[in-house]
Residue, then its C-alpha position, 0 to 999 in steps of 0.5 A: m532527531r525527528k525523522i519524516v520521509l513523505i513519499l508521493p508517487g505521481w506528485l511529479g508529472e511524467e513527460n508530457e503530463d501537466s504539473v500541479l507543482r508549478q503553482n504557489l506552494p510556499g512550504i514546498s518552496r521554502l523546502a527546496e530553497l533551504g535543503e538539497l534537490s536529487k533525482l530518483t532513478p527509474p525503479p527496478q522492476t520487482e515482485t515487492p516494491e513495497a520493500l523500496v519504500l522501507g529502504m530495502a534493496p529489490n533482491l532482498v524481499n520476494l514476497a507474494q500478495g498472500p504472505l503480505t495479507i496474512a502478516a498485515l492481519g497479524a497472523d503468524p502461521p506455522e512455518k511450512s504453510t502456504h498463504f492466501h489472499l482471500s476475496p469475497i467475490a460473486l457467482m451469478d449464472n456460472v460467471l465469476h464477478e468482482h465487487a466493483l463497489d465497496l461492500p457494506p462492512e456489516q454485510v461482510d462481517f455477517v458472511m465471514e462469521r458464517a464462512k467459519n464453517l468452512n475451516t478445516r484441519n489444514l484450511t483456516i480462515v484469517v478474517g480481515e476487513g472488507t475485500d481484504h481477507g487471508l487463507v492459510w493452507e498447513g502444507l506446501g506445494d506448486l499452485g495455480t490461482t487467478n485473482p479476482h480481477d482476472a477471473n472477473g467475467k470468467t466461468y467458474l471452472q475454467s478459474l479454479p485453482q490447479g495443482d497441489n491440494e487442488p481438490a482441498l482448494r476447490r472444495f473449500i470454494d465450492d462449500s463457500v458457494n453452498i454455504l453463502s448462496e443460501l443466506e437470506l443476505n444474498a436473496e436480498r442483495i439480488d433483488q436489489g439488483l446487486l451482486p451477491i456475496n457468495v464465494l470466498w476466492p483464494w489467490g496470490q499464494g506464497v510462503r513467508h520468507r525471511v525479511p531483514n529486521l530493520a528495526l534492529q539493524r538501524g536501531e530505531p523504531v519506525e512507524v509507517v503511514s499508508p493505506s496500503l495493506r501489502l505495505a502494512g504486511l511488510t512493515r510488520l515483517a520488518g519489525y516496524r510499526h504500521a499506523p492504522r490504514n484509515l489514518i491517511d486516505r487514498g482520496l482526497n479526504a485524508n486529514w493532512q493537518t491531524l497527521a502533521k500534528k501527530l508528527l510534532g514529536g520527535s518520532t521517525t516516520v516514513i508515509w507513503c501515499p499513491v493519491f497523486q498517481e490514482l488522480r492522474e490515472k483518472d485525469q482529475l488534475e484539477e482535484a490534484s492541484w487542490l490537494s497539492k495546496e492542501i498538502d503544502e498548507m497543512f502539513v509541509d509547512p507546520i513541519l518546517a516551522s516546528a523544525r526550527e525548534l525541533s532538531t529535524r530531518f525532513a524529505i519529500l519524495s515523488p518517485s516515478q514508475a518509468g523516468n526520473g523521480l525527484s526528492a527534497l532533503y532538509e535538515t534543521k542545521m541547513n541553510g541552504s540557497n538553493v534556487i531550483p524549484f521542486d517540479e518538472r523543471a528540476l529534472e533538466e538540471r544536473l543533479a545527483g541521482r540515486q534509487l529510491h530504496e538508497f534514499v530511504d536507507a540513508f535516510l532512516s540510518p543513524 
């Protein structure tokens, strides 16, 4: 049986927010009519909310940013090691700055190639892309670091790591400033009014704890599609495969038609994309309304049409950060006559409720 679960946080509006679902969406309407709706109860607070997307209870996974980054980049360091996310940021006049704009890939590649000289016996860079890289310290200890967002606008000294292995980490950062500040590339960026790329900043430290092997537990391979580096890392640790993160864009440029065609076979797929959440945060409801029609026509409708010939389990979930969310579940054998719409009005009905991870776990189970 083909299984597809599409998770779109923020598609359903919160209380007092405008709806982008209360419009003519034939595919969504058909899905709701044939299938069954249920509420998604508010999620618990957890350090690794990505676990819920894979159907794992929140108490099963406790991983910081660093271990997730290192896993996403495909590295498997020694067991007794501490993993960091490593971000290229800027130092100007003794003040740290986070890069607000996307950095040119060729410039980042050039910087990271020079940064290989910073590797030591116990500190090793794991090269990624953009602002997403990793650093491995082959040791354990208590450390305090500051993420680039919180360090933005603060002085260099007040933001440096503190705790075990502090001297080595500070030396690593100092050396990155010394090496990268001398690059002609950074002189040119400053002349152009841009921030230099002259600091490699480790943060989000943690160790890799064991994660349940979901592929073994559930007995089938699953592909996860998302733009999230964190989810990509957790997916790999759980024994699943994560598609290239550029397959689905966070913005309006994702090709939902291409994604639907990719899923016309009999595979099992989890799709997670926070695009509606981000559009609502920017108050871009017109764009969110347009995207709703695009997903309905280019993704939902083709999947439902193909389900007439291919045994399919298909679900759309819109979890909420605070209140109740909503789910719609359809299977080929269903021939329901539900009259409750898949929009905010459904939350006023007496629907059964469960948490996101419970729904996904049941959905993916044999």
